[in-house]
Structure formats: structure tokens, C-alpha cells
N, C-alpha and C positions, 0 to 999 in steps of 0.2 A: 667473237663480245664480251662483253661478261656481262649479268647482272648484281643489275645494286635490290639494296632493300629497299624499299620500302618505308619510309618511316612517316607513320600520321599520332599526331598531338591524339591526345584521351578528352573526351568530347564527358564533363560534368554532366546529367541535368541538373538543373537548379529547384525542378520540381524534385527530384528526386535526396539532394539535399539535403534542403531544407523537410521530408517528410522524415530523417534521420533521424535531424534530432529534435526535433518536434517527437520524435518514439520515443530514444534518450530522454528527454526534458518528462516525458507522463513521469516513465519508468522508473525515475526518481522520485517524485510530486507528491503522483498519487497515493504510493503506503505512510506516507511521510504526514502526506494528505488525511491518509484513516486515522492512522494513531490521535491523532489528533481531534478529529469527534469521536472516536470511544471517549479517549482521556475524557473532553470534554459534559458525553453522557458521563462518564462515571462522577464524575463533580457536579453534574446540573441531576445525576439523582443520586441523588447526599441523602440522606436521613432514615431513621431506626422503622421506617411503613415503609420505605422507597426499595428493597428489597425484588421484590416477584415486577413488578412497576419495573425497576431497574434490570432488570434480566430479562423479561421482555424488551422494549431498550433493544439496551446490548443489542440481540439475538437480530432484529428486524435491521438495526446500521451493519449488526454484521453482517448480515446478507444481501443489503443495500450491496454495501463495499465489493464482498464477492461479488457479484454480478457487473460495475463500474469494473475494475480492475482483470475480468472474463482471468479468475482461477476456476479449471478444473474440477464439476461435481462433487468428487472422487474428496477434494479435499474440502467441500465447503463445515459439513464440521466439526474441524480441526483449529476453524479459525468463529467458527456462528457460537460454536461452547464455548469458550477462554475466554469469548467476550461475556455473555453474558454472564458467567457468574464471575467475573471482573467485574460489572452495573450496578449484580448484585449483594454485588461483598459486603457485611456492613461494619470493616473491616476500620475501624476510626484513623485518621492520618494518611490511608493512603491513595488516600488524594493526592494530597500534594508530588506524586512521586510523576510523573507520563508519564508509565512501563509500556503504555499503545505505542510511543510516538519511538520510547528508546527502544523498543524491538524495532517497529517498527526500520530506523534509523540503522542500526545495528545489520538487518537482511542487506538493507543499500547500499552499504557497502561491503556488506561479501559480495551481493552476484553481481558490485563492479569489477571486487577481485577475480573472481571469477571467468570471467568476459578478460 
């Protein structure tokens, strides 16, 4: 007798497929929403006396964003300090350019290209 190779169909668990789509959605939307939050706070803390308050609010928001995005704690200072400076800066008209959102979108494209 000759042995025949048995071929079985691949079974994809619908729960795993759903979780994969959900994690991809999260990986794309969370950084962009985080950038939008920082830009909104920058606009909301605009004014001559809002510098220290804007810095504090920007730093607190960046800490929350790092926690939600599961950023390693070693990198928190690289995000929190620029966000605080960005929200505290008194430079006029920079609030019209959503710098944090642009950086977030570029980061998403870069990480998508690496995969």
C-alpha cells in the first residue's frame, strides 16, 4: 500500500481574527488621538499667563497618554517633557499648526512601513 498525505483545511478562530483587527485599529488610532489631545490642550492653554498652567496640564495629559498607549516607562520623559514645553510655549500662531497630530500620523506611517 502507498501512504497518502492527509491535507486538512486551516481553521481560523473568529475570536483571534477579531482581536487582530482590534489591535491594529488601536495601534493606528491611539497615537493619532493622543496627538489631537495634546494639540487641543495647546490651544486651550493659550494666553500670556497660561505658560506654567499649560505646561502642567500638558505634562499630566502626556503621562496619561503614555499610560494608555503602554509606552515603556524609560521613554516617558521623552514624551512628557516636549508635551509640557509645547503646551506652555508662548509662541504666537503655533497653535494653528497641529504639530503633535502631525508627529503622531508620521509615527503611525513609519511603524506601518516597518511591519
